[in-house]
PATOR-283156 format. One line per field, with one value per residue (C-alpha): x, y, z. Coordinates in steps of 0.05 Angstrom, whole numbers, padded with zeros to 5 digits, always signed. Layout:
x [X / ...]
y [Y / ...]
z [Z / ...]
end
This chain:
x [-00808 / -00883 / -00920 / -00942 / -00871 / -00846 / -00901 / -00885 / -00810 / -00821 / -00868 / -00818 / -00765 / -00808 / -00785 / -00839 / -00834 / -00824 / -00806 / -00742 / -00774 / -00722 / -00665 / -00696 / -00706 / -00635 / -00609 / -00647 / -00620 / -00562 / -00495 / -00475 / -00427 / -00356 / -00329 / -00273 / -00236 / -00256 / -00202 / -00225 / -00278 / -00229 / -00177 / -00227 / -00252 / -00182 / -00159 / -00218 / -00203 / -00131 / -00150 / -00202 / -00152 / -00100 / -00150 / -00172 / -00100 / -00080 / -00143 / -00146 / -00130 / -00056 / -00026 / -00041 / -00010 / -00048 / -00011 / -00030 / -00101 / -00105 / -00077 / -00132 / -00184 / -00157 / -00169 / -00238 / -00218 / -00253 / -00251 / -00177 / -00156 / -00115 / -00173 / -00220 / -00170 / -00162 / -00237 / -00242 / -00188 / -00219 / -00287 / -00259 / -00227 / -00290 / -00333 / -00287 / -00290 / -00366 / -00368 / -00322 / -00360 / -00428 / -00404 / -00446 / -00391]
y [+00320 / +00329 / +00395 / +00383 / +00370 / +00433 / +00474 / +00448 / +00460 / +00530 / +00545 / +00518 / +00568 / +00628 / +00660 / +00677 / +00742 / +00727 / +00796 / +00770 / +00709 / +00661 / +00705 / +00710 / +00635 / +00620 / +00671 / +00639 / +00569 / +00555 / +00538 / +00465 / +00448 / +00437 / +00368 / +00372 / +00309 / +00283 / +00229 / +00199 / +00152 / +00124 / +00112 / +00078 / +00031 / +00013 / +00004 / -00041 / -00082 / -00089 / -00110 / -00158 / -00189 / -00197 / -00228 / -00276 / -00295 / -00304 / -00338 / -00387 / -00460 / -00477 / -00524 / -00487 / -00425 / -00373 / -00389 / -00462 / -00439 / -00399 / -00460 / -00503 / -00452 / -00456 / -00531 / -00521 / -00552 / -00503 / -00543 / -00537 / -00489 / -00446 / -00440 / -00419 / -00366 / -00341 / -00335 / -00297 / -00248 / -00237 / -00227 / -00173 / -00137 / -00144 / -00115 / -00055 / -00044 / -00046 / +00005 / +00052 / +00043 / +00057 / +00118 / +00178 / +00229]
z [-00622 / -00624 / -00617 / -00545 / -00523 / -00558 / -00525 / -00456 / -00465 / -00490 / -00432 / -00381 / -00407 / -00389 / -00323 / -00273 / -00234 / -00160 / -00132 / -00100 / -00067 / -00094 / -00070 / +00000 / +00005 / -00018 / +00032 / +00089 / +00076 / +00123 / +00092 / +00091 / +00148 / +00126 / +00136 / +00186 / +00165 / +00096 / +00098 / +00164 / +00136 / +00085 / +00138 / +00184 / +00129 / +00105 / +00176 / +00191 / +00129 / +00151 / +00221 / +00194 / +00146 / +00201 / +00248 / +00194 / +00180 / +00253 / +00277 / +00219 / +00236 / +00235 / +00184 / +00119 / +00091 / +00052 / -00013 / -00005 / +00010 / -00054 / -00091 / -00059 / -00082 / -00153 / -00152 / -00119 / -00052 / -00006 / +00058 / +00074 / +00130 / +00083 / +00035 / +00091 / +00115 / +00043 / +00035 / +00101 / +00080 / +00012 / +00046 / +00092 / +00033 / -00009 / +00047 / +00053 / -00022 / -00021 / +00036 / -00001 / -00067 / -00036 / +00003 / -00021 / -00008]
end
């Protein structure tokens, strides 16, 4: 650590007299509102992912099961109806995971 850095750190540790200003400001700040239902957003995201996955499964073209679709994806055949439905379901679940991961709460 150089001398300038040490001087600045030592100077930052000195408390400045404020005659109670900090306490008055902190007392005037309103308290943060309590969250009524902290579980609600998680339930909504997971419910939306479930509904999206069910819609993708039921609205996919007939003639291919999801297991056959995942098998087609393993062999890089992405054009089959089962593969398209599998990709749609994985997309719905990935989107819900991204929403939950980026939630600031």
